[in-house]
Each structure stands twice: as structure tokens, then as C-alpha cells.
C-alpha positions as CSV (number, residue, x, y, z in Angstrom):
1,M,198.8,143.2,148.1
2,G,199.6,146.3,149.8
3,S,203.4,145.7,149.1
4,A,202.8,146.2,145.1
5,F,203.1,149.9,145.7
6,S,205.2,150.2,149.1
7,G,207.8,152.6,149.2
8,G,210.5,151.0,151.7
9,K,212.7,149.7,148.9
10,D,216.2,151.4,147.8
11,K,215.8,150.6,144.3
12,V,212.8,150.2,142.4
13,E,214.3,150.3,138.8
14,P,213.8,147.7,136.0
15,A,216.9,145.3,134.8
16,S,219.7,147.1,132.9
17,P,219.9,146.9,129.1
18,E,222.6,144.4,129.8
19,K,220.5,142.3,131.5
20,E,217.5,142.0,129.4
21,G,219.1,140.1,127.2
22,S,220.4,137.5,129.7
23,A,216.7,136.1,131.1
24,T,213.2,135.0,129.5
25,A,210.1,134.1,131.1
26,D,211.4,130.5,130.0
27,S,214.7,130.9,132.0
28,E,213.8,132.4,134.8
29,E,211.3,132.3,137.8
30,T,208.5,134.3,137.1
31,P,204.6,134.6,138.4
32,F,203.7,133.3,134.8
33,V,203.8,129.3,135.5
34,K,205.2,127.0,132.9
35,S,203.6,123.8,134.4
36,R,200.1,124.1,133.5
37,R,196.8,121.8,134.2
38,C,193.3,121.8,132.8
39,T,191.0,124.2,134.8
40,D,187.3,123.9,135.2
41,A,187.0,120.9,132.6
42,A,183.7,119.9,134.0
43,C,182.3,123.4,132.6
44,M,183.2,122.0,129.2
45,I,180.6,118.8,129.6
46,V,178.0,121.1,130.8
47,F,178.4,123.2,127.5
48,I,178.1,120.5,125.2
49,V,175.3,118.6,127.0
50,F,173.4,122.2,127.1
51,F,172.9,122.2,123.2
52,I,171.3,118.6,123.1
53,P,167.9,119.4,124.2
54,L,168.3,122.6,122.0
55,I,168.6,120.6,118.9
56,G,165.8,118.4,119.8
57,L,163.4,121.6,120.2
58,L,164.6,123.0,116.9
59,I,163.9,119.7,115.1
60,Y,160.4,119.9,116.7
61,C,160.2,123.4,115.6
62,I,161.3,122.5,112.3
63,R,158.9,119.8,111.8
64,Y,156.0,122.2,112.4
65,G,157.5,125.1,110.7
66,N,158.2,126.8,107.5
67,I,160.4,129.6,107.1
68,Y,158.3,130.9,104.1
69,R,155.6,131.6,106.1
70,I,157.9,134.4,107.2
71,L,159.3,135.3,103.9
72,N,156.3,134.9,101.6
73,G,153.5,135.1,104.0
74,Y,150.2,132.9,104.0
75,D,146.6,133.1,102.9
76,R,143.6,133.2,105.4
77,C,143.5,129.4,105.3
78,G,147.2,129.1,106.1
79,N,148.4,128.2,102.5
80,V,152.1,129.8,102.1
81,C,152.3,131.7,98.9
82,G,154.2,130.6,96.1
83,R,154.5,127.1,97.7
84,V,152.9,123.9,98.0
85,T,151.5,123.6,101.7
86,E,151.8,120.3,103.1
87,R,148.9,119.2,105.6
88,V,151.3,118.2,108.6
89,G,149.3,117.6,111.5
90,I,145.9,117.7,110.0
91,A,143.8,115.0,109.4
92,P,142.9,114.0,106.2
93,N,139.0,114.6,106.4
94,D,138.9,117.4,109.2
95,P,136.0,119.6,107.6
96,K,137.7,122.5,109.5
97,F,140.6,122.8,107.4
98,T,139.4,121.9,103.8
99,C,140.9,124.7,102.2
100,F,144.5,124.0,103.6
101,G,147.1,122.1,101.6
102,A,146.6,124.1,98.3
103,D,149.2,124.3,95.6
104,M,150.0,128.2,95.5
105,T,153.3,128.0,93.1
106,K,151.3,130.3,90.6
107,Y,150.1,132.7,93.3
108,K,153.2,134.0,94.6
109,F,152.3,137.6,96.0
110,L,150.1,138.2,99.5
111,M,147.1,140.6,99.2
112,V,145.9,141.7,102.6
113,R,142.7,143.7,102.4
114,G,140.6,145.0,105.2
115,A,143.6,145.6,107.8
116,G,142.8,149.2,108.3
117,I,139.0,148.4,109.8
118,R,140.4,145.7,112.3
119,D,139.5,147.4,115.6
120,S,141.7,144.9,117.9
121,E,143.6,141.6,117.9
122,Q,140.6,139.5,118.6
123,Q,138.7,141.2,115.5
124,E,140.5,139.3,113.0
125,A,137.0,138.5,110.7
126,N,137.5,141.9,108.5
127,V,141.2,140.9,107.8
128,N,141.1,138.9,104.5
129,R,144.5,137.4,103.3
130,E,144.5,135.8,100.0
131,C,147.7,134.6,97.7
132,V,147.2,136.3,94.1
133,S,149.3,135.6,91.0
134,S,149.8,139.2,90.4
135,C,149.0,142.8,92.1
136,A,148.2,144.4,88.7
137,G,144.5,143.5,88.9
138,Y,143.6,145.1,92.0
139,P,143.6,148.9,91.9
140,G,145.2,150.9,94.3
141,Y,148.1,148.2,94.8
142,R,151.5,147.7,93.8
143,E,153.8,144.9,94.1
144,F,156.4,145.4,97.0
145,F,159.1,141.9,97.1
146,N,156.2,139.5,97.4
147,R,153.4,141.7,98.9
148,C,150.7,143.7,97.3
149,I,150.6,146.8,99.3
150,P,148.7,150.2,98.7
151,E,150.2,152.9,96.6
152,K,149.8,155.2,99.5
153,T,152.5,157.1,101.6
154,Q,155.3,155.2,103.3
155,D,153.4,155.9,106.8
156,Q,150.3,154.6,105.7
157,V,152.2,151.7,104.1
158,N,154.0,150.9,107.5
159,V,150.1,151.3,109.1
160,F,149.0,148.5,106.5
161,F,151.6,146.4,107.4
162,S,151.4,146.3,111.1
163,K,147.8,145.6,110.6
164,T,147.9,142.7,108.4
165,G,146.1,140.2,110.8
166,L,149.4,138.8,112.0
167,S,149.1,139.9,115.6
168,N,152.5,138.0,116.6
169,F,155.2,141.1,117.3
170,F,157.8,138.3,116.8
171,Q,156.5,137.6,113.3
172,E,156.3,141.1,112.5
173,V,159.9,141.7,113.5
174,S,161.1,138.8,111.5
175,E,159.5,140.5,108.5
176,D,161.2,143.8,109.4
177,M,164.6,141.6,109.4
178,D,163.8,140.1,105.9
179,L,163.3,143.6,104.6
180,C,166.4,145.1,106.2
181,W,169.3,142.2,106.3
182,K,171.1,144.2,103.6
183,E,171.1,147.2,105.7
184,I,172.0,145.6,108.9
185,L,175.0,143.8,107.2
186,A,176.0,147.2,105.6
187,L,176.1,148.6,108.9
188,F,178.1,145.7,110.4
189,F,181.0,146.6,108.5
190,I,180.6,150.3,108.7
191,A,180.8,149.9,112.2
192,L,183.9,147.7,111.7
193,G,185.4,150.4,109.7
194,F,184.6,153.4,112.7
195,S,186.1,150.9,115.0
196,L,189.4,150.4,113.1
197,V,189.6,154.5,113.0
198,L,189.6,154.6,116.6
199,L,192.1,151.8,117.2
200,I,194.4,153.5,115.1
201,L,193.9,156.8,116.7
202,L,194.3,155.1,120.1
203,R,197.8,154.2,119.0
204,V,199.4,157.2,117.1
205,A,197.6,159.7,118.9
206,V,196.4,158.9,122.4
207,A,196.4,162.2,124.0
208,L,194.4,163.7,121.3
209,V,192.0,161.0,121.5
210,V,191.7,161.4,125.3
211,W,191.5,165.4,125.1
212,V,188.7,165.3,122.0
213,M,186.4,162.5,123.7
214,L,186.6,164.4,127.2
215,G,186.0,167.9,125.3
216,T,183.4,166.5,123.2
217,V,181.4,165.1,126.3
218,L,181.8,168.4,128.1
219,I,180.8,170.5,125.1
220,V,177.7,168.2,124.0
221,C,176.3,168.4,127.9
222,F,176.5,172.1,128.0
223,I,174.6,172.3,124.5
224,A,172.1,169.8,125.8
225,T,171.7,172.0,128.8
226,A,171.4,175.1,127.0
227,Y,168.9,173.5,124.5
228,L,166.7,172.3,127.4
229,W,166.7,175.5,129.3
230,V,165.8,177.5,126.1
231,Q,162.8,175.2,125.2
232,W,161.6,175.4,128.5
233,A,161.7,179.3,128.3
234,N,160.1,179.1,125.1
235,K,157.5,177.0,126.2
236,R,156.8,179.2,129.4
237,D,156.4,182.1,127.4
238,K,154.3,180.7,125.0
239,L,151.7,179.5,127.6
240,K,152.0,183.0,129.3
241,E,151.0,184.3,125.9
242,D,148.3,181.7,125.1
243,Y,146.8,182.4,128.5
244,R,147.5,185.8,129.1
245,Y,143.8,186.6,129.9
246,L,142.6,183.1,131.4
247,P,145.7,181.8,133.2
248,Q,143.6,179.4,135.1
249,S,142.2,177.7,132.0
250,Q,145.6,176.4,131.4
251,S,145.5,172.7,131.5
252,A,147.2,170.1,133.7
253,S,148.9,168.3,130.8
254,E,150.3,171.5,129.7
255,T,151.7,172.5,133.0
256,K,153.1,169.0,133.4
257,N,154.9,169.1,130.2
258,L,156.4,172.5,131.2
259,N,157.5,171.3,134.4
260,S,159.3,168.2,132.7
261,Y,161.2,170.6,130.5
262,M,162.4,172.1,133.7
263,G,163.2,168.8,135.5
264,Y,165.2,168.0,132.2
265,A,167.2,171.1,132.3
266,I,167.8,170.7,135.9
267,A,169.0,167.2,135.4
268,A,171.4,168.1,132.4
269,T,172.9,171.0,134.3
270,V,173.6,168.9,137.1
271,I,175.4,166.1,134.9
272,S,177.3,169.1,133.1
273,V,178.5,170.5,136.7
274,I,179.7,166.8,137.6
275,V,181.3,165.9,134.4
276,L,182.9,169.3,134.7
277,L,184.2,168.9,138.1
278,L,185.2,165.2,137.4
279,I,187.5,166.6,134.4
280,L,188.9,169.3,136.2
281,G,189.8,166.8,139.2
282,L,191.3,164.1,136.7
283,R,193.4,166.7,134.9
284,S,196.4,165.9,136.7
285,R,196.1,162.1,136.1
286,L,195.3,162.6,132.4
287,R,199.0,162.4,131.5
288,L,199.0,159.1,133.4
289,V,196.4,157.7,131.2
290,V,198.0,158.7,128.3
291,Q,201.0,156.9,129.3
292,L,199.3,153.8,130.5
293,F,197.6,153.6,127.0
294,K,201.2,154.0,125.5
295,E,202.6,150.9,127.5
296,A,199.6,148.7,126.2
297,G,200.3,150.4,122.7
298,R,204.0,149.0,123.2
299,A,202.7,145.6,124.0
300,I,200.4,145.6,120.7
301,T,203.1,147.1,118.7
302,D,205.8,144.1,119.9
303,M,202.8,141.6,119.5
304,P,201.2,142.8,116.2
305,S,199.4,139.7,115.8
306,L,196.9,140.9,118.8
307,L,195.2,142.9,116.3
308,I,194.1,139.6,114.2
309,L,192.0,138.6,117.3
310,P,189.2,141.1,117.2
311,W,188.8,139.9,113.3
312,L,188.5,136.4,114.7
313,T,186.3,137.4,117.3
314,F,184.3,139.3,114.6
315,I,183.9,136.6,112.4
316,C,182.8,134.2,115.3
317,V,180.3,136.4,116.9
318,G,179.1,137.4,113.5
319,I,178.3,133.5,112.4
320,A,176.9,133.0,115.9
321,I,174.2,135.6,115.6
322,V,173.6,134.8,111.8
323,V,172.8,131.2,112.8
324,W,170.9,132.5,115.7
325,F,168.8,134.9,113.4
326,F,168.2,132.1,111.2
327,L,167.2,129.5,114.0
328,A,165.2,132.4,115.2
329,L,163.3,133.1,112.0
330,L,162.7,128.9,112.0
331,I,161.3,129.3,115.5
332,E,159.0,132.1,114.5
333,S,157.6,130.2,111.6
334,S,156.5,127.0,113.6
335,G,153.2,126.8,114.9
336,M,150.1,124.7,114.8
337,L,147.3,126.0,112.4
338,T,144.3,127.3,114.8
339,S,141.5,129.7,114.4
340,E,139.1,131.4,117.0
341,N,136.9,132.6,114.4
342,N,137.0,129.9,111.6
343,V,137.5,132.3,109.2
344,N,141.2,133.4,109.3
345,F,143.4,130.7,110.4
346,N,146.8,131.4,111.9
347,Y,149.7,129.4,113.3
348,K,150.0,129.6,117.2
349,K,152.9,128.4,119.0
350,D,152.5,125.7,122.0
351,G,154.5,125.6,125.1
352,A,157.7,123.6,123.2
353,M,158.1,126.2,120.7
354,M,157.7,129.2,123.0
355,V,160.4,127.4,125.3
356,T,162.8,127.3,122.2
357,R,162.5,131.0,121.5
358,W,164.2,131.8,124.8
359,Y,166.2,128.8,124.9
360,N,167.6,129.9,121.7
361,L,168.2,133.2,123.1
362,L,170.1,132.0,126.0
363,A,172.3,130.1,123.8
364,M,173.2,133.1,121.6
365,F,174.0,135.0,124.5
366,W,176.2,132.0,125.8
367,V,178.1,131.6,122.7
368,T,178.6,135.2,121.7
369,Q,180.0,135.6,125.5
370,F,182.4,132.6,125.0
371,F,184.2,134.0,122.0
372,I,184.4,137.3,123.6
373,A,185.8,135.4,126.7
374,C,188.3,133.7,124.8
375,Q,189.6,136.6,123.4
376,H,190.2,138.2,126.7
377,M,191.7,135.0,127.8
378,V,194.1,134.9,124.7
379,V,195.2,138.8,125.1
380,A,195.6,138.1,128.9
381,G,197.9,135.2,128.3
382,A,200.1,137.0,125.3
383,V,200.4,140.1,127.3
384,A,201.2,138.5,130.7
385,F,203.9,136.3,128.5
386,W,205.2,139.6,127.0
387,Y,205.6,141.4,130.4
388,F,207.4,138.6,132.1
389,S,210.0,138.4,129.3
390,R,213.3,140.3,129.3
391,R,213.3,140.4,125.8
392,K,210.2,142.1,125.1
393,S,210.3,142.8,121.4
394,A,212.0,139.2,120.3
395,L,209.3,137.0,121.5
396,N,208.5,133.8,119.4
397,S,204.7,133.8,118.8
398,P,203.3,134.7,121.9
399,V,199.7,135.2,120.6
400,A,199.6,131.6,119.1
401,K,201.2,130.2,122.2
402,S,198.5,132.0,124.1
403,M,195.8,130.8,122.2
404,S,197.5,127.1,122.4
405,R,197.3,127.2,126.1
406,T,193.6,128.6,126.2
407,V,192.5,125.8,124.1
408,R,194.5,123.0,125.7
409,Y,194.0,123.9,129.3
410,H,191.5,127.0,129.8
411,L,188.5,126.5,127.7
412,G,186.3,125.0,130.6
413,S,187.2,128.4,132.8
414,V,186.5,130.5,129.8
415,V,182.8,128.6,129.5
416,F,182.3,129.0,133.2
417,G,183.1,133.0,132.9
418,S,181.0,133.4,130.0
419,L,178.0,131.4,131.4
420,L,177.7,133.7,134.3
421,V,177.5,136.9,132.3
422,A,174.8,135.3,129.9
423,I,172.8,134.2,132.5
424,V,172.4,137.8,133.5
425,Q,171.9,139.1,130.4
426,F,169.1,136.7,129.9
427,A,167.7,137.6,133.3
428,R,167.9,141.3,132.1
429,V,165.7,140.3,128.9
430,I,163.2,138.4,130.8
431,L,162.7,141.3,133.1
432,Q,162.4,143.6,130.3
433,S,159.6,141.3,129.1
434,V,158.0,141.2,132.4
435,Y,158.2,145.2,132.2
436,N,156.6,145.4,128.9
437,T,153.6,143.3,130.3
438,L,153.2,144.9,133.6
439,K,153.3,148.5,132.1
440,T,150.2,147.8,130.2
441,G,148.0,146.8,132.9
442,E,145.9,148.4,135.5
443,D,147.7,149.6,138.9
444,S,151.0,148.8,137.7
445,T,153.0,151.8,138.7
446,I,154.6,150.0,141.6
447,K,155.6,146.9,139.7
448,T,156.9,148.6,136.9
449,N,159.3,150.6,139.0
450,L,160.3,147.8,140.8
451,A,161.0,145.6,137.4
452,K,163.2,149.1,136.6
453,V,165.0,149.1,139.6
454,C,165.7,145.4,139.4
455,G,167.0,146.0,135.6
456,C,169.1,148.8,136.6
457,C,170.8,146.3,139.5
458,L,171.0,143.6,136.9
459,A,173.0,146.1,134.5
460,L,175.1,147.1,137.3
461,F,176.0,143.7,138.5
462,E,176.4,142.6,134.8
463,K,179.3,145.4,134.5
464,F,180.8,144.4,137.7
465,L,180.7,140.7,136.6
466,S,182.5,141.4,133.5
467,Y,185.1,143.5,135.2
468,I,185.9,140.4,137.7
469,N,185.6,137.8,135.0
470,R,188.3,139.7,133.0
471,N,190.7,139.7,136.0
472,A,190.1,136.3,136.9
473,Y,191.3,135.3,133.0
474,I,194.5,137.2,133.9
475,E,195.0,135.3,137.0
476,I,194.1,132.1,135.1
477,A,196.7,133.0,132.2
478,L,199.3,133.9,135.0
479,K,198.9,130.9,137.6
480,S,196.8,128.3,135.5
481,T,194.3,128.1,138.7
482,N,190.7,127.6,138.4
483,F,187.9,130.0,137.7
484,L,186.7,130.4,141.2
485,E,190.4,130.8,142.7
486,S,191.2,133.1,139.9
487,S,188.3,135.6,140.8
488,K,189.2,135.3,144.5
489,R,192.8,136.4,143.5
490,A,191.5,139.2,141.5
491,I,189.3,140.4,143.9
492,S,192.0,140.6,146.6
493,V,194.3,142.4,144.2
494,I,191.5,145.0,143.3
495,G,190.5,145.3,146.9
496,S,194.2,145.9,148.2
497,N,194.5,148.3,145.9
498,A,190.9,149.9,145.5
499,L,192.1,153.6,145.5
500,R,195.3,153.0,143.1
501,V,192.8,151.0,140.7
502,A,190.4,153.7,140.5
503,A,193.0,156.4,140.2
504,I,194.8,154.2,137.3
505,N,192.0,152.8,135.4
506,S,189.1,154.9,136.0
507,V,189.7,157.6,133.4
508,G,191.0,154.8,130.9
509,D,188.2,153.0,131.2
510,F,186.0,156.2,130.6
511,V,188.0,156.9,127.6
512,L,187.5,153.4,126.2
513,F,183.9,153.3,127.1
514,L,183.5,156.6,125.0
515,G,185.1,155.2,122.3
516,K,182.6,152.3,121.9
517,I,179.6,154.9,122.5
518,A,181.2,156.8,119.9
519,V,181.0,153.7,117.4
520,V,177.4,152.8,118.4
521,L,176.3,156.3,117.7
522,S,177.9,156.9,114.8
523,T,176.3,153.4,113.4
524,M,173.3,154.7,114.6
525,L,173.0,157.8,112.9
526,V,174.0,156.1,109.7
527,G,171.3,153.1,110.2
528,I,168.4,156.1,110.9
529,A,169.4,157.5,107.6
530,M,169.4,154.4,105.7
531,I,166.3,152.7,107.2
532,Q,163.9,155.1,108.2
533,N,162.3,155.8,104.7
534,K,162.3,152.3,103.7
535,E,159.2,151.0,102.9
536,G,157.2,148.1,104.4
537,V,159.4,148.4,107.9
538,Q,156.9,148.1,110.7
539,H,159.3,148.6,113.7
540,V,162.1,150.8,112.4
541,W,163.5,150.6,115.8
542,V,164.2,147.0,115.5
543,P,166.9,146.9,112.8
544,I,168.4,150.1,114.0
545,T,168.7,148.5,117.8
546,L,170.0,145.2,116.0
547,A,172.6,147.1,114.0
548,S,173.5,149.1,117.1
549,I,174.0,146.0,119.1
550,F,176.1,144.5,116.5
551,A,178.1,147.9,116.4
552,Y,178.6,147.6,120.3
553,L,180.0,144.0,119.7
554,V,182.2,145.0,117.2
555,A,183.8,147.9,119.3
556,H,184.1,146.1,122.4
557,S,185.9,143.0,120.5
558,F,188.3,145.8,119.2
559,M,188.4,148.3,122.3
560,T,189.1,145.4,124.5
561,I,192.4,144.6,123.1
562,Y,193.3,148.1,125.0
563,E,191.2,147.3,127.9
564,M,192.6,143.9,128.5
565,A,196.1,144.7,127.7
566,I,195.7,147.6,130.4
567,D,194.3,145.5,133.1
568,T,197.0,142.5,132.6
569,I,199.9,145.1,132.7
570,F,198.4,146.3,136.1
571,I,197.8,142.8,137.4
572,C,201.3,141.7,136.2
573,F,202.6,144.8,138.1
574,C,201.3,144.0,141.2
575,E,202.5,140.4,141.0
576,D,205.9,141.7,139.8
577,C,206.1,144.1,143.0
578,E,205.3,140.8,145.2
579,M,207.8,138.5,144.1
580,N,210.7,140.8,143.0
581,D,212.5,143.5,145.1
582,G,214.4,145.5,142.2
583,V,217.8,144.3,143.8
584,A,218.5,141.0,144.2
585,K,215.5,140.1,141.6
586,P,215.1,142.9,139.3
587,Y,211.6,144.0,138.1
588,F,210.1,143.0,134.6
589,M,208.4,146.3,134.2
590,S,209.6,149.1,132.0
591,R,211.1,152.3,133.5
592,A,208.2,154.2,131.7
593,L,205.6,151.9,133.8
594,M,207.6,152.4,136.7
595,E,207.1,156.3,136.6
596,F,203.9,155.9,135.4
597,V,202.7,153.9,138.4
598,D,204.9,156.0,140.8
599,E,202.7,159.0,140.3
600,S,199.8,157.1,141.8
601,D,201.8,156.1,144.7
602,P,200.5,157.8,147.9
603,N,203.8,156.9,149.7
604,R,206.2,158.5,146.9
605,A,207.0,161.6,149.1
606,T,208.4,159.4,151.7
607,R,210.5,157.3,149.6
608,P,214.3,157.5,150.2
609,S,215.9,160.1,147.9
610,S,218.3,157.4,146.2
611,A,215.0,155.6,145.1
612,K,213.5,158.5,143.7
613,T,216.7,159.7,141.9
614,E,216.8,156.1,140.3
615,I,213.2,156.5,139.0
616,E,213.3,159.8,137.7
């Protein structure tokens, strides 16, 4: 693709206004192919077949599960409070389970006593769970939803809830989700509001957004650096004062803590200097970034229905997550009634139920990535059609046509690309689970460090894979080739223009990334204010983390409109330069885009003066 930015042509101007009305993508030869074929159709079959075992496993979990075990809780015999518990999988005359299968419809509240004196997960004999009709008859307890909880401070309540004898972390998290679902839903819409505000700002005040974001990052870095150095100085002075007469009595932990603050301060200083140097080095290209955003904004203005796509993606991803969450509750409520001490009975999961938990998670990753990839494909198809049209402001339903092409021809490629990203995400979750297990064992430093390194590598690979996928979707939208062939073409374009891609896209991607982070952090701060003092929440970080993930998905759906528009315009520019010469075959690009790209052309100074005159 070296010809994409070559400077040997005498004319590099787009078609004149008179010519703009004379040809469209439908009547002139362009890289945007009109005769299409189905791509990667076999992947659709794999996608459908994938869910057949999951359905069977879910039926099995539902057969041996009861969602009210989580919502209402159950007593020491396994009877669900406020419900009639059926003796599923239990022999009628089994003396071990004589108290199981009782009618608890009149006993709607779960009372747990002795939780505070439980020493370990194995010592459950001291924990007594029973269903009661009211909490009023128990001094020191009060009703909270369908639980009887101590009338104590918030922290003690959370400690109480975390030691109810239900040692399964996933079940405790499920209870937290039941308590916080309204707050999580509210944060979902708050993140949507933040994303809409940012999207509007990118359209009407791009330069302001770019400078504010970069300035904010720089200010935060300097403030954090100053804060850490001040904290280090204060702790150093305090230790000197405390051990003024006996400096040798200073503990190793205090010295380590002080050195840690110094390390953090040095790291923050290095990061601040790097950020400052990057901003100073790229300041001459910020105008180019602003122009590129304006070009993408022009495409969105000519095709305003593009802004509907994030809403559709938002709804589809939201439905997928809600379905996954409900199925996760069903899975976590499943289990076989067992007990190691014949006193307190719990529901333990067998191998099939454990597999279903992970299978359901992989399905959620795949489905959510599928919807996001569909948005990428539709945006790429619409923007590519817009680019290779002379009448850019008078197109006939380009977004609807792109959506139709995606559904008719390219869903298999979307499934393929989304599966690759989902597998990497799933591997990261498994690796994190392995890391959490290793760090609690003995002599696990090397193993945990290895797990961290592998996790970082997978995170970087996921980012790289997502970037290649987006560019592959653009090539598919342009040429109707399969996913692998399109990926090769995309890598070739990126590789041939590596320096120019970095120069053109780095700052823009950085600004979009900061926009996503701004939405996530804003939503997280609101979530902390809403959830941190909520009674009964055992793991506050879980709902806040889940809300942050939702916020990122929402912001990602909106920001990728600009991101995909920018990437598509760049790929189309490369194809435009390769196919056309600006003389016999006029370029499709706008004059503003030609001026923008010319700034990044290293051969600009060697162009003939006539070409420079035509551009400028």
C-alpha cells in the first residue's frame, strides 16, 4: 500500500462540484463491490450448535435448582423460606433427610444465628439457619427484606451477612445482586447519559474535548505525583520524629511501607513526564486529529441514523446481560443437598453444574461481542458506501442497506470475529480464577507472577485482536471477502502504512479511550455513592464492578461509532488512492480529508508545486 500516500501525482484533488452529481457508488467503478456473496456461512452453524449443549445443561440445573434458595434463603435442613420445598432427588424414606421437604409458606424470614462464632468454612455446626414467621420475637433483630438481621452498625451487618454458613462466594454475590439490582439498573442509564453527552461534545466541540481531556490527564498526573511525594515526606518525617532517639527500633514493615510510597511517587513522576512529552511531541498533530474527527462527524451528520445503532446495541447487549444474569442465578441456585456434619445441609454443585457456570459465561461473552461486532460491520458498510459516493449528503438509506447486507451476507464473519475475542476474554477470566487460587497457597510467588504476566499478555492480545477485527470488518464491507482474507488485507494495509497509521490514529484513539474511561469513572463514583452504605451488601465491589463493566460497554458502543468511522475513512482512503489517480479517475475523498492526510505525508516536500497548489 505504499502508493496510498505517494507524492508523484500531478493532481490529488477530489472531483469538482460539477462532477459530484454525475456519479455514485452504484454507477461508477469503486472498491465498494456491488455483487456480494455469503462469507463464513459455516460459522453460523457453529454458533447455533454451540447453544444446544448449554440448553441441556440449563435444563439440568433448573431440574435441581430453585432460584428462591438465593432470593429467600433456606434453613439448616435445606427448606426454602416462604416456599414449599419438594424432595427432588431424595429418597422418600432416607432418614438422613427427615426434616427436608417441609412447607415453609408461613415462615418467610431467614434467621441465622451463631454466624459470628464460626471459625472456618469447615466449622458450620455453630451456624443455625431457620425460617421464622416474624423477626419481632427475637430481641436484637429486625426485618430486612426476607432476612432477620442484627440491629447493629452497617459494617457489623455486612460481617454477619458474610458468615451465614453459605460458604459459596458465587451465592453471596448472587444475594448482593438481588439487593442492588435497582442501583445497577440506574447506573446503566446514568452511563448512557454520560455517553450521550460526550458524543454530542465530540460533534460540536471536538477541539475543546481533545484539549480538555489531554489537559485533565496531565493535571491528574501532576496532582497524583505531588500527593504521593507529600505523603512520602510526611511519613518519613513522622518516622524520624517517632524514632528520633531509637532509630534502630523502627520495624521492617514501617520501612517497607515508606519505601513503597517512594516507589509509587517515582513511578507517578515517570508517568507524568512521559505524558507531558507525548503531549508536547504530538501537539503539532492535534489539529489533524480534530480534522479527522470532523470528517467522521460529517459522515455521521450525513447519515444521522448511525446514532440509532448504539441504542440497538445497547438494548441487545443489555438483554443479553440480563438473560445471562438470570441464568447465572438459576445455575448458582442449583445443587444437591449434602452435609458433612449431618447438622447443616447445603446445596453442593456437581461437575455438570460447575461446567454450566463457565459455559454460560462463555456464551455471554460471545453474544455480547457478536452484537458489538454487528454494530462495527453496519457502521463500516454505511461509512464505506458514503465515502465512495459522489453525492454524500443525498444517499438513500445507507445505514438500513448496510444492515441488510450484514444480515444477508456477513453474519458468519461477524460470528467468527466475535468468537475470537470472546475466547480471549474467557481465557482471561479463567486465568484470573487460577491467579486467585494460587495466591492463597504456599510458595506461590513465581506462579502468581507468571499468572500476572500471562494476564497482561492476554489483555494486550485482546486489544490487538479487536483492532484487527474492526479493520477486517471494513474490508469485508468493502470487498465481500471472508474473515481470514479480509484480516490479511487489513494487516497488509496497516503494515504498509504503520507509521502513518500511528501518526493519524494514535491521538484519536487515545482521546476516544479517555472518553470511555471518563464515562466509566464517572459512573463508578456515582455507584460508590449509591451502594457503599447499602445494608446487607457483602461484597460492595461486586455490584460496583458490574456497573462499571456495563458503563464501559455502553460507552464503547457509542464511542465506536466515531472509532469505526475514523478507521473506515482511513481504509477507504488507502483503497481510493490505490484505485484512482486524481486525473483520469478522480478521488472520492473530500478536499478537507486530502489536506488532513497530506499533513502526515513524509513526501509532501518532494511533491510538484502544482500538486501542492491544488491541495492548498
